[in-house]
N, C-alpha and C positions, 0 to 999 in steps of 0.2 A: 548573570546566571551561569553556573558552571556547565561545562560540556559534559555530556553523558555517554558512557561506554557500556555496552552490554556484552558480557562474556557468555557465549552460547556454547556449551560443551555437553553433549550427550555422554561423553566419556570424560569426566571432570579432571581438571588439573589436580595435582597433589596439593594438599593443604598449604604447604610451605610456599608453593608456587603462587597460589592465590594470594597469600599474605604479601609476598614480594610485589606481585603485580598491582595489587590494590594500593600498597604503600607508594609505589612509583607514581601511580595515577593521581592519588589524592594529594600527594606532595605538590603536584603541578596544578591542583585545583579542579581536578576532574572527578565526577561522580562515577563510581564503578559498581555495576550491579551484575548479579549472576543468574543465569538460567541453566541449571545443571540437571543431568539425568532426565531430560524431558522425554515424553513418550510419543509426541506427534509434532509435525512441523507447524500445526495450527497454533501451538503455544508460542512459537517464535513470532509468528505473524501477529498474534494478539499483543505480544510484549514489545515489539520492535519500534512502533511509532514513538517519536520523541527523542530517539537516540541518535547521536551524531556519528557514532562509530560502533563497530562490532568486531569482537575477537572470536575466532572459531578454532577448532582443531580439525578432526576429520568429518565434521558436520557438513551435510549436503545443503548448499544454499542455492536454490533454484530461482527461476524468474518470479514465481509467485511470492516468495519471501522477499526478494529484492524490491518488488513493486509495492510491498505492503507499507513502506515508509517513505515519506517525502523528505525526511530529515537526514537520512543516512548519507554520509559523505565518504566513508572509508570502511572497508572490510579487511582485516588482517588475518590471514591463515597462519597460526602459530605452528610452523613446520615448513618443510620445503615444497612438497607437492601441493598443487592448487587446482587439480582437475575436479574437485568437489564443489567448485564455485562456477556459476554460469557467468563467464566473463563478458559475453556479448550483452547480456541483460544489464550487467553492472555498467558497462560502458555507455549503453543507451541512456542511462539515468545519470551519467557523469559521476558515478561512484568509483573511486579508486580502489583497486584490489592489490594487496601486497602479500608476500610470504615472508618468512624469516629464515633465509637460507643459512645453513651452517650451524644453527643453534642446537639441532638434534643429532648432528652428524656423528659425534663420537659414540653416542648411545647406539645408533644404528650399526656403526662399524663393529663395535664390541659384540653386539648380538650376532652379526654375520659370522665373525670368527668363532664365537662360542658355539653356534649351531654346527659349524664345520668340525670342530673338535668332537662334539657330541656324536655326530654321525660317523666320523672316522673311528670312534671307539664303540661303535654298535650300540649307541644309546646307553652305554655303561651296563650292558646286560651280562657281563662276566666273561664274554668270549673275546678272543684275541682280535685286535683291530689293526689299524694302520696309523702312521704318523703323518703330520703335515710337512715336516722337515724334508726338503729336497723335492717336494711336489711343485708343479707349475700352477700358479694362480693367475687367471686372467681377469683384469678389471674392465668390465664393459661399461664405459662412461666414467671418466676420470674427474669427477666433480668433488665436492666436499667429502661425501661419504667414501667415494672410491679412493681418494688420497689417503684417508685414514685407515681403510681396510688394508691398503698396500703397505703402509708403514708398520702396522701391527704384524702383518704376514711376514715381512722381512725379519722381524724379531723372532719368528718361529723358524727361520731358515728356509722359507719358501722362495722359489724363483718367481718373480712377479713381472707380468707383462700387462700392457694396457692398450685399449683401442678407444679413441675418442676423436672423431673428425673435427671437433670444435676446439681442440686444445693443441697448441703447437708441440711438436715432438720434443723441442728443447726444454719445455716446461716439465714434461714427463721424465726426460733423461736427467734433468737436474735433481730429481728426487730419487735417482738411482733405480728407476723403473725402465724396462725395455718397451718402447712403443712399437706397435705393429700397425701395418698399413691398411688391413682390411679386417672386418669382423670375422670372416671365414678363417683367416689366419689365426686370430685369437682363439677361436673355438677348437681348431685342429691342433693347437700347440698346448693347450692347458687342460689338466685333469679337473681343476676347480675353476668355476666361473662365478665371480661376484657381479650380479646383475643390478645396475644402478640407474638404468635409463628411465626417463619420465614416460608417462602415459599420454600420448598424443596421436594425431592422425597418422603420423609416419611410423610410430613404434608399435602401435596396437596390433597384437597378434604376430609380431615380427620374429619372435623366438619360436622356431619351428623345428621339425624333425631334420630338415636339410642341414641346419646348424648343429643341432644336438648330436646327430649321427657322426659328425666330424670329430667329436671329442675323443681323446685317447681312453684307453682302458682305465676303469675306475672313475668314470665321469661323475662329477657332482656339481649341480647347478644350485646356486644360492641366490634366492630372490628376496631382496629387502626393498624392492621398488613397488610395483603394482601388479596385481594378478592379470590385468587386462593386456599386458605386453606379451603374455604367453598364449600361443595357439593351443588351446586345451585338447583338441582332437589329436593334434600331432604330438602333444606331450604324452597322451595315452599310447600312441603308436610307439614312441621312443621307449616307454616302460616295457611294452610288449616285445620290441625288437632287441632290447639290450638288457641282459640280466645284471649288468654291472652299473646301470644308471641309477643315480640317487638324486632326489629333488627335495630341497629344503626351502621353505617359504615363510615369510613373515605375514602372509595372509593366505588363507586356504583357497585353492582354486574352486570353481563351481563344481568340478568333478572330483572333489576330495574324497567323498565316500567311496567312490569306485576305486580310486587309487589306494586308499587305506585298506579296503577289503582285499585287493589283489596283491598289493606290494607294500604291506605295512612295515617291513624291515628296511625299505629303501626310500622312505619319505618321512618328513616331519613338518607339521604345520602348527604355528603358534595358535592358541585358541582365539586370539584377537590380535590385531596389529600391535606389536610390542616394541617396535624399534625406538620410539620416543618415550617409552614408559620407564624412565628413571627420574628420580627427584631432581637431578642436576639438569637434565634436558627440559623438564617441565619448567623449572625456574628460568633457564636461559631463554626458552621460546616465549614464555609468558611476559617476561620483562622486556624482551626485544619488541614484542607486539605492541605493548602500551607505549613504549618510547617512540616507536615509529608513528603511532597515531598522534602523539603529542607533537612530534616534529613536523608531521604533515599539516595538522590543523593550525599550528602556530607559525610555521616557517615555510609551508608549502613544499616540504622535502618529499620528493617522489622517488627516492633512490631505489626502493625495492618494489616499485609498481610492476605488475605483471600483465596488466590489460592496456598497455600503451597502444 
């Protein structure tokens, strides 16, 4: 009997990505089924029993969903962030949770740079803007996305700095980037900050006015990570205190209406999280997800497990 994989995506993969994902799975003898554009988690709960594996994107997988199937062995989040999965509940049921790091990174990096250019040119409203060349860019977390943002920015002639306490300075220096020793130094040095930190207990709400107030004139914060890492009350304070502050985000903050109403020329929020929304990223992440499932179920390969 073939193993069964359920692809659960309220925001569906591109058609080509689904085609490639299914081809990879079916070639290995797996049954691949889709649950797309669903309206309620009850549909996942009703559908999930009998499936060995589940692939998701930004879909929230909570304890109730995890407990709805006795057959589920692995959940793969097609993307880097995995804070949408209840890891403790998965671990309690011996379900492996994985992500697919790096598969969406180029798409996210290009979006970050694209939004920077757009805001530097005043959203292309016909008025004179500024250039990225010669400006200082700070990479806050030098992971897959951060490295790619840095590489593209160097091509624009930006001076690139990075802070990441988990990466050796030599690694950063080998890429031609200047490492800084503290997050405060990063923010005080750079007009532009590319925010790439994960959402966890240590980072949640960590981006506050104390940091943002240190940024030089022409401060622009670019968030392609998670909205939860921003202290929104202090974000509003920064907008009020600094007429030069610009905030660009790949996911609208909870206070977005208030920001847009007061500071519409100094902000931009994508209508939905767009970082991974390219056909290439869709294919990369989808195919990686099914291959990781196959390797786990056939070879017990736990390389990308995040709930160890």
